[in-house]
N, C-alpha and C positions, 0 to 999 in steps of 0.2 A: 322835252324829248318828243319827237314826232311819233305818231301812232304806228307808222310803218316800221320805224326803227325799234320801237318798243316790242313789236311783234317778233322782229328778227332776233332780238336779244332773248326773248322768251323761248323761241324755238331752239336757239343755240344752247340755252341753258338746259332745255329738255334733252337735247342730244348728249350734252356733257354728262348729265346725271345718269342717263341710260348706259352710256359707255362705262362710266365709273363704277356703277353698281354691278354691271354685267362682268367687268374685268375682276372686280373684287370677289364675286361668287366663284368665278372660274379658278382663281388662285386659291381660294379657301377650300374648294372641293378637290382640286387637282384635275388639270385639263386631260391627262391621260385616262383617268377614271371616267370622265364624262364621255370621252370618245368610245371607250370599251363598252360602257353601258348602252350608248346610242347604237352601236353596231349590233347589239344583241336584241334589238327591238323585234317584237313579233309582227311580221309583215301582215298577217291576216287581220290582226287587231287594228293596225294603222289604216288598212283599207276600209274597215268598218267605220272608223272615225271620219274618213273622207266621205263615205256614203251618207253618214249622219249630217255632214256639213251641208249637203244639198237640201236635206229636210230642214235644217236649221235656217238656211237662207230663205227657204220657201215660207216658213212660219213668220220670219221677220218681215217679209214682203206682205203677207196677209195682214199683219198688224198695222203696218204703215199704210196699206191700202185702205183699211177701215178708218183709220184716223184721218187720212187725206179726204175721204169721202164725207166725213162728218164735220171736220173742223175747217178744211180748205174748200169743200164743195168741188173737189177734183175727182173725176172718174176715169181719167186717162191712165190706163194701166202702164203704158210705155213710159210716160212721164214719171209715174210713181216708182217704177222699177229703176229708172235712171237716177231719180232723186235719191233713192236708198243707197245705190252704189257710189254716187258722188259723196255721200256722207261717209262711207267706208274709206274712200280714198283720202279725203281731207282730215278726217277725224284722227287718223293714226299719227299725223305729223304736227298737229296743233296742240298747244298747251291745254290741259284739262279736257281735251277732245272737243273744244268749242267750235272748231272748224266744221264738225259734223252738223251742227245746228244751222249754220249759214249755208254750207255747201248744198244742202238738200233743196235750196231754193233755185239753184242754177237752171235745172230743166223746167222748173215750175215758174216761168216768168210772169204769169198772171197773178201769182200770190205775192203778197208783201213779205218782206223779211220778218216783220213782227209776227205775221200769221204762221210762217214756217217755224219760227222759234217756238211759238205757242204749241203748235201741233207736235213738234219733235219732243217737247217737254212732256206732253201727255203720253206719247209713245214710250218714252224712257221711264217716266215715273210709274207707269202701271206694271212695270216689272219689279219695282221695289217691294211691294207687299209680299210677293211670292218669295223673293230671295230672303226678305226679312223674317218671314214666318217659318219656312222650312229650315233655312240655315240657322235661325235663332234657336229653334227647338233642338236641333242636332248639336249646336254649340253648348247649350245648357247641359245636354247629356254628356258631352265631352268634358265639361268642367266638373261634373259630378263624378265621373270615372277617373279622370287623370289628375285631379287636384284634391287637396285635403280641405276643401271649403266646408264651413259649418252648414248644417241643415237649414238654420234660420236665414243665413245670408243667401243660400240657394233659393229658398222660397221667395225672399225679397226680390232677387234678380228676376225670377220667373213672373212675379206679379207685375213688376215694372215693365217687363218685356211684353206681357199681354196688354197692358194699358197703352203702350206705345203702338202696338199693332191695331188696337181698336181706334186709336187716334188717327192713324193713317187711313183706315177704312172709312172713318167719319168724314175726313177731308175729301176723299174720292167720291163718295156717294151723296154727301150732304155738304157741299163746299160752302154755300152761303150761310147755312146754319152754324157750321164749324167756325167760320170766320167771325160771326157775330159773338159766339160764346167765347172762343179762345182769344179774341182781341182784347178782352177784359183783363187778361193776365199779361203782365209786362213782358215776360219771356216770350210768350207766343205772339204777342203784338209785334215785336221786332222781327220775328221770323216771318210772319205774314206780310209785313211791310216790304220785305226783300223779295218774297216769292209770290205776292198776290197776283201780279200780272200773268205769270206763267200758270198759276193755279186757276185763273179764270177760264182756261181751256176746258176744264171739266164741266163748265156750265153749258158748253156747246155739244157735249156728248151725252146721249141718253143713258139711263141706267142699264137697259138691256145691252147696249153697245159696250158699256163698261164691263159688264159681266162677260161678254164675248171676248173682249180684249184681255181680261184677267185669265180666262181659260186658255187663250192663245199664249199668254205670258207663262202660264204654268207649263204648257207643252214645250215652249222654247227653253224654259229652265230645266225641264226634265231631259231634253235632248243635250243641252250644253253640259250639264253635270255628268251625264252618261259619257259624253265625249271626253271630258276631263278625267273621269274615272278610268276609262279605257286607255287614256294616254299614260296613266300611272301603271295600270295593269300590263301594258305593252312592254315595260322595262323591268318588271319584277315577278318573281315566283314566290315571294314571301307573304303575299296578301291576296285574299280572294277579292272578287269583284265588288261585293258589298262593302268591304273595308275601304276599298279604293273610292267607292261612291260616297262613303262617309267623309273621307278626306277631301274629295272634290267639293262637297257642299260646304265644309268648313273653310276652305280656301276662298271660294266665291263669296261667302258671307263676310269673311274678315276683310277681303280686298276692297269691299265697297265702303269701308270706313277710312281707307287711305286714298288721298287724292291721286289721280293718275298723272303724276309729275314726270313720268318717263314715256318714251315712245312705245305705244301699244302695251304699256304697263310692264315692259320687259324689265326683269330684275326683281320687281316687287312681287310679281306672281310666283317666280321661281323661289324667292326667299321664303314666302309664306308656305309654299308647297313643301319645301325642305323641312320647315319647322314641324308641320303637322304630320308629315310622312315619318319623321324621326320618332314621333311618339308611338308609332305602330311598328317600329323596328325596321323601317325601310331606309336604305342608304340615301345620303345627300345627293349623290349623282343621279339616282332615279328621280328624286324630286325635281332636280334642276332640268333634266332631260324631258320630263313630263310637262313641265311648265313651258319649256321652249317649243316642244312639239305642238302643243295646243295653240301657242302664239303663231307658229308657222301656218297651221291649217286654218284656224278660226279667225285670225286677224289679218295676217300678212296676205294670204291668198285672196280673200274677198277684197282687200285694198288694192291688190294688183288688178283684179277684175274691174274694180272701180276706176282705175286709171284709164282703161279702155273707154268707159263711158264718158270720162272727162275729155279725153282726146276727141272722141266722136262729136261731143257737144261743140267743141271749138271748130 
């Protein structure tokens, strides 16, 4: 099978899965309930989410700008901005968002595809420890409150979680040392063999810059979880903002363990939101509408803006 034909099949499969999961959720919840809930959205809250989107995009730009300067040696802010939005435009339609890694190269013609993929991996990976730590802590609290798990098992989960977090930070700040130590273990040796080329990018970024990127990642995560919490809050009066913020963290944490096999993760995001929202007595229609709203604002809107940059480049 030709590579082009294979890509078309993957995109077609992604569209099919998106529609199938979306239609299933609509039928499961009841389309009428979804519409009624959506019509009751608090307009002021939606406007705040849109305002936060501008801050969200600015922080993403600053992260990509810093990575581009250190890894790609590119200081052209116009190219960097165009590259970021090219990624938004192509990432939404390609399987596993792989298009984002390659599309960022289009405005940066002087950089090789490999260098762009390397830089994009660094940019994306440095958000992982923030999501993992904050989301993981809140997930453990959720498990302790909403399940009848034994104390010993909860302690074991907590210890393993902390060890995993330390491992991630070791890889980020001491890549070569981590590679030397962990390659001695069969399980980690296979992992490093698959990811070693991408992880090499951390050797091109100084520790001070990594700290700066982690701080920007924390700020981005705070903005995004707040947007998601506000999207839940916009449709319900049964939960305060802090409860909605807890739910949003749980959704974002859990979603990262599920491959993005649908367009813009449509259906997956809504299903996970419905599950966690129901634990707090919030209706399924609220969870569905909240997930859909955050998709429209945070993913579809930047992608549409990205189309402008793509057309301008041509």
